[in-house]
N, C-alpha and C positions, 0 to 999 in steps of 0.2 A: 584607799588612797590611789590616785592616778599614778601610773608607772614612772613617768618622767619626774614627777614631784618626789616620789619615794626614792628614786635613784639619786636625785640631787641631795636629798637630806642625808642619806646613808653615806654617800661619797664625802660630804662635808664632815660628817661625824668621824670618819676614819682618816680624813686628810688626803683623799685621793685627788690627784690632778685630773685623772680620767678614770672611767669605770673599769677599764682594762686592768688597772693596777689593784682593784679591790681585793682579790684573794691574798696578794702579798701584804697589803696594808692590814688586813684582818689578822694574818699570821703575826705581824709585828706587834699588834695590839695584844694578842693572846699571850705572847711571851715577853711582854713588857714588865716593868717592875710593879705596875699597878693596873692590871687589866680591868679591875672593877669600875674604874672611871668610864671605860667604854661601855660596860654593861649598863651602868646607870644612865648614860646618855642615850643608849639604844632604847631603853624602856621609856624614855621621854618621847622619842620619835615614834616608837611602835609598842605601845603599852600592852596590846593584846598578844600574849605569848602563846595562845592556842593556834596562831597562824604563823607559818614560816615566811616572814616578809622577805628575808634575804634570798629565799629560793626564787621569788618572782624576778628579782634583779639579775641573779646569776643565770637563770634559765634564758632570759631574753638576750643577754650580752655574751654569755660564755658557754652555754650548752652545746655539745657536739652531736648534732643530729645525724651526720653522715657516717662517721667512723664508729662512734660509741653508742649510737642509737639512743641518745639521752632524751627522755621525755619525763620530766619530773611530775610526781603525783599531785593532783589537785586535792585541796582540803577535803572535799566531800567524799572522794574515793578513799583517801587515807582514813577518814573517820569510819567509813563503812567497813573497811578491812579491820580496823581496831575492834569494832564491836562483833563482827562475824567470828573472830577467833577468841573472844573473851571468855575467861572463866575466873571465878572469884579467887581461886587458889593459885593463880599464876604469879610467879615472882620474877622470872627471867624471860626476856624477849630477844629473839635473834632477828635482826633486820638485815636481810641479804640484798646486796646492791643498794645500799641505803641512801646514796646521793647526799643531799643536804640534811636528811633526817626527817622528812615529812611523815613517814609512817611511824617512826619512833615518837615523834611529838604527839601524835594523836593517841598512841598507846599510853604515853605519859599523862595525857589529859584524863584518861580513864582511871589511871592509878599512878600518882606521882612517886610512889615508893618503889616501883619496879626498877630492876636493873636491866641493862641492855648490852647486847653484843652487836656492834655495827661493823659491817664489812663492805668496803667500796674499793673499786679499782682506780678510779680517777683521782689522782693526787691533787688536782687543781681545786676540787670541791671540798677537800678535807678541812680547810680553814673554816668554811661555812658550817660544816657539820660540827666541828669542835666548838665553835662559837655558840651554835644553837643548843648544844648539850650543856655547856658551862652556864649560860645565862639562865637556863631552866633548872640548874642544880641537879642534873641527871648523872647518876653513877653508871659508867659504861666502859667497856673495852672496845677500842676502835682499831680495826686492822685494815691496812692498805693492802688489798689482796686481789688476785685474779681468781675468781670463784671457780671457773671451769678448769683451768690448768692447775690450780692449787698453789701457784707461786705467791710468796709473801714478800713484801718490800719493807714495811715498817709498821709499828703499832704504837698506840697511846692508851692511857687510862685517864678517865675523868673521875675525880674523887669529890664526893659531896662535901660542901662546906655549910656555913651558917645560912648564907643567902645564895652564893654562886659556887659552882664546882671549879676545882683547879685541875690543871693538866700535868700528868706525869708521863715521861717518855722512858720506857725501860731500855736497858743497855742492849738487849737482844729482842727482836720482834716476837710477838706472841704466836706460837706455831700450833698450839693445841686446839683441836676442834671442840670448842666449849659447847656443852649442851644447854638447851633452853626449854622452857615449858611450851612456848609457841613460836613459830617462825612466821614472819611477814615479808613480802617481797613484791617489788615492781621491777623486775629485771629487764634489761634491754631485750627487745623483741627480735625473734627470727635471726639470731646470730648464726654465722658459719664459723665454727671454731673447734679446735681439738679439745677433748674432754679427758680429765685425769682418770686413771684406772680406779681410783677410789670411788668416783661417781658412777663409772660404767658398770660396776658390779650390781648396782640397783636400778639398771635400765634394761629394757628389752633390746635385742640385737639391732632392731631398726628404731632409731630414736632421732629427736631433734634437740637443739640446745634449749628450746623452751622447756622441755621436760627434763633436761639435765639439771636445770635450776630447781625443778620440783624434787628430783631425786636428792639433790644436795640438802634442800631444806628438810626433807624427811629424815635425813641422817642426823640433823641437828636437833629435831624435836618431833614429838608424836603428832602434834597438830600444826597445820600450815595453811596460810591464806596467801594466794599469789594472784596478782593482776597479770594477765597474759593477753596476747592478741586473740580476737574472737575466732580466728581460723583454727585454733587448736581444738575447738569443739566439733569440727566437721572434716578437717583436711584428711585426705587419703594418706599423706606422709606420716601423720601422727595417730592414725587409727590403732596401730599396735601399742602405742603408749597408753592410749585411752583404755584399750582392752586389758593391758597389763595391770593398771591400777584399779580398774573395776573388778577384775578377777581376784585381786588381793583383798578387795573390800575396803580399801583405804580412801577412795573418793567419796566424800560425803555430799557435796553439792557443786553444781555448775550454774553460774549466774551470768546471763547475757546482759550487757550494759548498753545504755544509749550511746549513739555516736556523738562526736564533738564534745567529749568531756575533758580532753586534754587541750591545753592552750597551743601546743606547738605541733600537733599531729592530728590527722583526721582518721587514723587507724581505729577501727572498732575493737573494743576490748571486752574481756569477760573476767570473772573471778572464779578460781577453783579453790574449794575448801577440802582439805584432807584431814583424816583422823585415823591413825593406825590402830586405835582401840575400838573403832566402830564394829559392831557385832553383826551387821547385815551387809549384803552387797547391793542393796538398793541405793539409788542416787537421786537426790532431790534436784530437779531442774527448775530454775526460776527465770522468768523473763522480766527484767527490770527496765526494758526499753521505754515503756510508757509511764513508768513510775519516776517521773523526773520533773524538775523545775528549770527555768531558764534564767541565767545570770547575764547581765549586761555589764561589761567592763570597759572603762574609758581608757584611752591611750592617746598621747600626743603624737603628732606626726614627726618624722625625721626631717632634717635639712634646715633651710633658712626660716626666718620668722613667719613667713606666710604659711608654712607647713607646721612649724612648731606650735603655733598658736591655735591650730585646728585640733579639736578633740574628735578622735575616731571611736566609735562604739562597736565592740565585738560581742557577739552572743555565744554563750557556752551552755551546754546542758550540765545540770548539777543535781544534787539531792538535798532536800531539806532534812532537818533532824527527824521530823515525823516520817518522811519517806524512808530514811535509813532504818528507823525502828520497825516500819512495816515490812521491809525486805528481810530483816533479821527474824521477824516473827513468822515468816513463811517457812523457815527451816523446821518448824515444829508441826506443820500441818501436812496431812496426807495429800490434799489437793485443794487448790484455790483457783481464782480466775487467772493468776499469773504464775502458778507453780503446780508441779505434780511429782510425786515420788514414783520412780520407774524401777522395775525389777531388772536384775542382771539379764534374765532371759529375753525380756522385751528390748533391752538395749542391744543385745546381740543380734536380734532380728533386724534391727535398723542400722546395722553397721557401726554400733557404738556412737551414734550421733548424739551429741549432748545439748542440742537445741530443743526446745519444748514442742515446736511445731508438729513434728511427725507423730507425736504421742497424744495429740488432742483430737477429739472427734470432729468430723467435718459437718457443719450445719448448712444445709442448702436453703437459701432464701428464695423469694419470688420477685426480686428486684428486676425491673425491666431495663435493659441496657440498650445503648445505641448499636447499630450494625457494626460488626467487627471492622469492615473495610473503612467505615467513616472514622473510627478511632485510629486505625493505622494511618489513614490519610493525615490526621492531625499530628500524629507522632512524626510522620515524615516532614510535615511543615516545620516542626521544631528542629529536626535534624538538619534540614536544608538551611534554616536560619543560622544554626550553629556552624555549618560548613562554609558559610559565606566568607569567613575569615579562616584562612589556613596558615598554620605556623609550622615551619620546618626549622628545627633548632638543633645546634650542636649539643651532644649529650652532656658535656661539661657545663655549658651555659644553662642547659635545662635544669641541672641540679642546682646551680647557683641561683637561678630565678625561682626555684621551688615549683618547677613544672613537671617533675618526675611523676608525681601522683596523677597529674592530669593526663599525661601520656599513657600511663598504665590504665587509667580509667577508660580512655578511648579504646585501647586495645581489647580490654575485657568486655566493653559494650558491644564491640563488633563480634566477639565470640557468641554473646547472647543473641544478637541479631541473626547470626547465621543459624543457630540452633532453632530459633523461633520460626524463621522462614522455612526450614526443613520440616518442622512440625506442621505448618500450614499446608505444605504440599502433600502431606499424608492424610489430610482430612478426606473422608469418603463422601459424606452427605452434607457438607456445608462448604460452599465455595468461597475461598478467600482470594479475591483478585489482586488486592494490594500486597506488596511485599515491603517490609521495612528496609529502608536504604542504609547504606554503610556510612559510618562516621569517618569523616576525613578532615577534621578541623585541626589536628595536630599530629606531628610525627617527629621522631628524633633522627639524628644523622651523625655519622662518624666524621663527616667533613666539617670544616670551620665555616658553617653557614648559619645565617639567621634570616629568615624571611617571615615576616612582614619587615619591609626590607631594611636590613642593616647594611649600609653602604660600605663600611670598613670591616673586612673580615677578621681583622686582628684585634680590634677594640670594640667592646660592647658599649653601646651608648648608655650614658648615665640615666637617660629618661626611661629606659626599658623597664626597670623594676616598678616604677609608678604605673606604667601602662599595664604591666602584667597583673598588678593587683586588681585593677578595674576589669581586666579580661577574665580573671579567675572568678570574680563575682558574677560576671555575665554568664559564664559557663555554669556556675552553681545554680543560678536562677533557671536556666534552660534545662539542666539536669533534673531539677525539682518538677518542672512542668512535664518532662518526659516520663519521670517516675510516676507522676499522678495519672497520666494517660495509660501507661503500661499496667498500672494497678487496675484501672477501669477495664482494660482489655482482658486482664486475667479474670477479674470478677465476673465479667460477662460470659466468658467461655466456660468457667468452672462448672456451673450447674448443668450446662449442655453436655459437657464431657462426662460428668458423674452420672447423668440420667441416660447416657447412651445415645443422645441425639446427635452427637459428633463422634465418629469412630475413625480409626486410622486404617490406611491401606496395609495389607500384609507386606 
């Protein structure tokens, strides 16, 4: 169902004048004298309870990307997490940073008789979570809690009924750290926050909040499945955390996921699977980037009738049920086209890198490539075209317009360009005359400035968001073209580097 249509139907169901009041209206419905009326009506609108339809509305209109780093889990990833951590004897699931309950819903789909412990900091999403649990008749303990600090605000219980669960609110919040058979989590990524002493005791001295969530989940259950930013697989800052859990033998698998799986962020992600009862220190590395399908989702435009009546199509990467089964099946194989079990010693030799690339043999082909200088010339043509429009934007406005990632991408690209040009200069026996030019298409500023030119420095023109959407699509196209050519340049140089036909100056 298209988002605008879904939103209108749900708002009508709960009597919302505007979508901003939806959480409050759901709260009123849940604690009304007869909440089953709303459950019955909801199932008429959204009969498929294997999907969290409320999440789609809440994510678009209410999610806090800036402060709370909220990116709600898509169905395919939630389903993959549910099966990766599944065992037939599990009875209790701990959902850490549960949001609206996407991961819990997919675990419930696997086994409707399981009980849940759901913990979430954002009190605004709690009505959505409670509604999702009650309409599916799920028995759960729900705690409004700051996972990292340990602070608890309130708690609820949902109690199974004949068709729907009912809500109980205890006089005092639930403070006990209840244990579970398995933990699942899609926590906020890359937080900078203080961590309680209770979590710190299970972390190395040098840690990040990404692994603080790992430590907390491992305190709650022996098996854990977490969705985390892909940077945790390779970053220098988190090397000690990777070493710590590999040395303990608790890390079972690391799965690299395709980009563009989340609707509201382009951050690349991975899944880490932990098992404290694992008997070896080997780690299964799986590359799922190419094991994907493409989903096209329709969405109406914002604004007046001319935009509202226009349907925009957005593409996302996803997994089919067959692909999910295939990924889970790789856990039991020593090596496959997309996976390989790596020993602790080999992981140590590669700096505890958890991406599969460094551990695969290099196969040299005989493909004939164009001259390096010709490829670089084409790369520069793309960069020059991109540099034709230069944007200098105030940092606050950049965040409001969703340009922060574009600015960061430009800065990171220039680091790569600098490193590549330095490498070209070191070639001994192959002359690279061309140099890749610098990206200058966007930069941020502390000043109240916006050029392409915004004439009023105090007011941001209302047309800019529409322009920026087109601009970002243009950059996306050019980035793809540049990446294609960079890959061609890499592939053309690699055989010569490996065969010693290109060497570097001392």
